[in-house]
C-alpha positions as CSV (number, residue, x, y, z in Angstrom):
1,X,25.4,15.3,0.8
2,X,26.8,18.3,2.6
3,X,30.6,18.6,3.1
4,X,31.9,18.3,6.6
5,X,33.5,21.4,8.2
6,X,35.9,21.0,11.1
7,X,37.7,23.6,13.3
8,X,41.2,23.1,14.4
9,X,44.7,24.5,15.2
10,X,47.5,24.6,12.7
11,X,50.4,22.5,14.0
12,X,52.7,22.4,10.9
13,X,53.3,24.7,7.9
14,X,56.5,23.1,6.6
15,X,55.2,21.8,3.3
16,X,54.3,24.0,0.3
17,X,50.5,24.5,-0.1
18,X,49.9,22.0,2.8
19,X,48.9,22.7,6.3
20,X,48.6,20.1,9.1
21,X,45.6,20.9,11.3
22,X,44.9,19.2,14.6
23,X,41.2,18.8,15.4
24,X,40.1,18.0,18.9
25,X,36.8,16.4,19.8
26,X,35.4,16.0,23.3
27,X,32.9,13.4,24.4
28,X,31.6,11.9,27.6
29,X,32.8,8.3,28.4
30,X,29.8,6.0,28.3
31,X,30.6,4.2,31.6
32,X,32.7,6.6,33.6
33,X,30.8,9.8,32.6
34,X,34.1,11.6,32.4
35,X,34.9,14.1,29.6
36,X,37.6,12.7,27.2
37,X,39.6,14.7,24.7
38,X,40.8,13.0,21.5
39,X,42.6,14.8,18.7
40,X,43.3,13.9,15.1
41,X,45.6,15.5,12.5
42,X,44.3,16.4,9.0
43,X,46.4,17.5,6.0
44,X,44.7,20.5,4.3
45,X,45.3,22.4,1.2
46,X,46.0,26.1,1.8
47,X,48.4,28.9,1.2
48,X,51.3,28.8,3.7
49,X,52.1,32.5,3.5
50,X,48.8,33.6,5.0
51,X,48.8,31.2,8.0
52,X,51.1,30.5,10.9
53,X,51.5,28.0,13.7
54,X,48.8,28.2,16.3
55,X,46.1,29.8,14.0
56,X,42.6,28.5,14.4
57,X,41.1,27.6,11.0
58,X,38.1,25.9,9.5
59,X,38.7,23.1,7.0
60,X,36.2,21.6,4.6
61,X,36.1,18.2,3.0
62,X,37.0,18.1,-0.8
63,X,37.7,15.6,-3.5
64,X,41.2,14.0,-3.1
65,X,44.0,16.6,-3.9
66,X,46.9,14.2,-3.3
67,X,47.6,10.9,-1.6
68,X,47.0,12.3,1.9
69,X,45.1,15.6,1.3
70,X,41.3,15.4,1.4
71,X,40.6,18.8,3.1
72,X,41.0,22.5,2.2
73,X,41.2,25.6,4.4
74,X,38.2,27.8,4.0
75,X,38.8,30.4,6.8
């Protein structure tokens, strides 16, 4: 089964080796036919020194790294 790859914006770099990435998805409401934006935060494993707030990154699904980390930064 292929690993999922998502694109999002870094919203926090406070923890060592952990980045918080906000991923936004857009979809059309089934009844109102209006475009709706929903976002979700993912905790991803990555080096803090090479990334800063607002950077756009790609994250990939991995085996569990810690209690909350299931993703890693690939780009």
